[in-house]
C-alpha positions in Angstrom: 28.6 -27.5 5.5 26.6 -28.7 8.4 24.8 -27.2 11.4 25.9 -28.1 14.9 24.0 -28.0 18.1 26.2 -25.1 19.1 25.0 -23.2 15.9 21.4 -23.8 16.9 22.1 -22.6 20.4 23.7 -19.4 19.1 20.8 -18.6 16.8 18.3 -19.4 19.6 20.1 -17.0 21.8 20.0 -14.3 19.2 16.3 -14.9 18.7 15.8 -15.0 22.5 14.4 -18.5 22.4 14.7 -21.0 25.2 15.1 -24.4 23.6 15.0 -27.7 25.3 17.8 -30.2 24.4 15.2 -32.2 22.4 14.3 -29.1 20.4 17.9 -28.3 19.8 18.4 -31.8 18.4 15.3 -31.6 16.3 16.2 -28.2 14.8 19.8 -29.3 14.2 18.5 -32.2 12.2 15.9 -30.1 10.3 18.4 -27.4 9.4 21.0 -30.0 8.2 18.2 -31.6 6.0 17.5 -28.1 4.5 21.2 -27.6 3.8 21.5 -31.0 2.2 18.6 -30.2 -0.1 20.1 -26.8 -1.0 23.4 -28.6 -1.9 21.6 -30.3 -4.7 21.5 -27.0 -6.5 25.3 -27.3 -6.9 24.7 -30.3 -9.1 22.9 -28.2 -11.7 24.7 -27.1 -14.9 24.3 -23.3 -14.8 26.9 -22.6 -17.5 25.5 -20.0 -19.9 22.6 -19.1 -17.6 22.4 -15.4 -17.0 22.0 -14.3 -13.4 18.5 -12.9 -12.8 16.7 -11.1 -9.9 13.3 -12.3 -11.0 12.0 -15.0 -13.3 9.8 -12.6 -15.2 11.0 -9.5 -17.0 9.5 -6.6 -15.1 9.5 -2.9 -15.8 8.6 -0.1 -13.5 5.5 1.6 -14.7 5.9 5.3 -13.7 3.9 8.3 -14.7 5.3 11.7 -15.3 4.9 14.1 -12.4 2.5 16.8 -13.4 1.4 19.8 -11.4 -2.3 19.8 -11.0 -4.9 21.3 -8.7 -5.5 19.6 -5.4 -8.9 18.6 -4.0 -10.7 21.4 -2.1 -10.4 20.9 1.7 -14.2 20.7 2.0 -14.3 17.7 -0.3 -11.4 16.0 1.5 -13.0 16.3 4.9 -16.2 14.7 3.7 -14.6 11.4 4.5 -13.4 12.5 7.9 -15.2 10.9 10.8 -14.4 14.1 12.8 -12.7 17.3 11.8 -11.5 20.5 13.5 -10.0 23.6 12.1 -9.9 22.1 8.5 -8.0 19.0 9.7 -8.8 15.4 10.5 -9.4 15.0 14.2 -8.3 11.7 15.7 -8.4 10.3 19.2 -5.4 11.0 21.3 -3.0 8.0 21.5 -0.9 9.3 24.4 -2.2 9.8 27.9 
């Protein structure tokens, strides 16, 4: 598979990029070089290699949900730069 100038123009249009003819030629060459490099992976013998999603075996570390008492509102609002009616007061973002 190879990338053509038409492919680069299509992607540039989708990304709303205005490319000069020189840039189109440069990106066509660069993308084709990337594809050639990726094609080298087809030369590898992957027989007997299990598909993986990550190189390391990972497990989700989850704790059990436990009902417990929440912080008192007074303690929570100690960190608030400003508060009003037991709520954080923030500057308006709309005019």
